[in-house]
C-alpha positions in Angstrom: -48.9 15.9 8.9 -51.3 16.1 12.3 -52.9 13.3 13.6 -55.8 12.7 16.3 -56.4 8.9 17.7 -59.5 7.7 18.8 -61.6 9.3 22.2 -60.9 7.1 25.1 -62.3 7.5 28.6 -59.9 8.3 31.2 -60.5 9.0 34.9 -60.0 12.8 34.3 -62.6 12.4 31.9 -62.6 12.2 27.7 -59.2 12.7 26.1 -57.8 12.2 22.5 -54.1 13.0 21.7 -52.7 15.0 19.2 -49.5 14.3 17.5 -47.0 15.0 14.0 -44.8 13.2 12.4 -43.1 16.3 11.1 -41.8 19.1 12.7 -43.2 20.1 15.9 -43.8 23.9 14.9 -46.7 22.2 12.7 -48.3 20.4 15.8 -47.6 23.8 17.8 -49.5 25.8 15.2 -52.4 23.3 14.9 -52.7 23.6 18.7 -53.0 27.6 18.6 -55.5 27.1 15.3 -57.7 25.4 17.9 -57.2 27.1 20.7 -54.8 25.2 23.0 -52.2 27.0 25.3 -48.7 25.9 24.8 -48.1 25.0 28.2 -50.4 22.1 27.8 -47.6 20.6 25.5 -46.6 17.0 26.8 -42.8 16.9 25.9 -42.3 13.3 26.0 -39.0 12.5 24.8 -40.5 10.3 22.2 -44.3 11.0 22.3 -44.6 14.7 22.1 -47.9 15.5 21.9 -51.1 17.6 23.0 -53.9 15.6 25.2 -57.4 17.2 23.5 -61.1 16.5 24.4 -63.6 15.6 21.8 -64.6 19.1 21.0 -60.6 20.2 20.3 -60.1 17.1 18.3 -63.7 17.7 16.1 -61.7 21.2 15.5 -58.5 19.8 14.3 -59.7 17.3 12.0 -61.9 20.3 10.4 -58.8 22.3 10.2 -56.9 19.0 8.7 -55.9 16.7 11.0 -56.2 13.0 10.0 -57.9 10.8 12.8 -56.1 7.3 12.9 -56.6 4.6 15.5 -54.5 4.9 18.9 -51.9 2.4 17.3 -51.5 4.1 14.0 -51.2 7.0 15.8 -48.0 6.0 17.9 -46.9 4.2 14.5 -46.7 7.3 12.4 -45.5 9.9 14.9 -43.0 8.3 17.1 -40.1 10.4 17.4 
C-alpha cells in the first residue's frame, strides 16, 4: 500500500512524504504514474520515500494512495 502524510511547511516550500509498507517497486510505480522522476527517490535506510508537493500528493491519492498522519506513516512504513 502507498501512503502520503500531511503537507508540512519547510524552508523550501510545502511538502509531503510518499512511502510504502510493501515492496519498493510499488512505490516507484506510483511515483512514475504521478510524474515523479526516479532520481528524486530518497533511499534512506529506514525511511525510503519520495518528497511530494501538494499537487502530486493529490494525484497520488486519486491513484489509490492513503492519506495518513506523519506519525502513522512512520508506524506503517518503517523498514
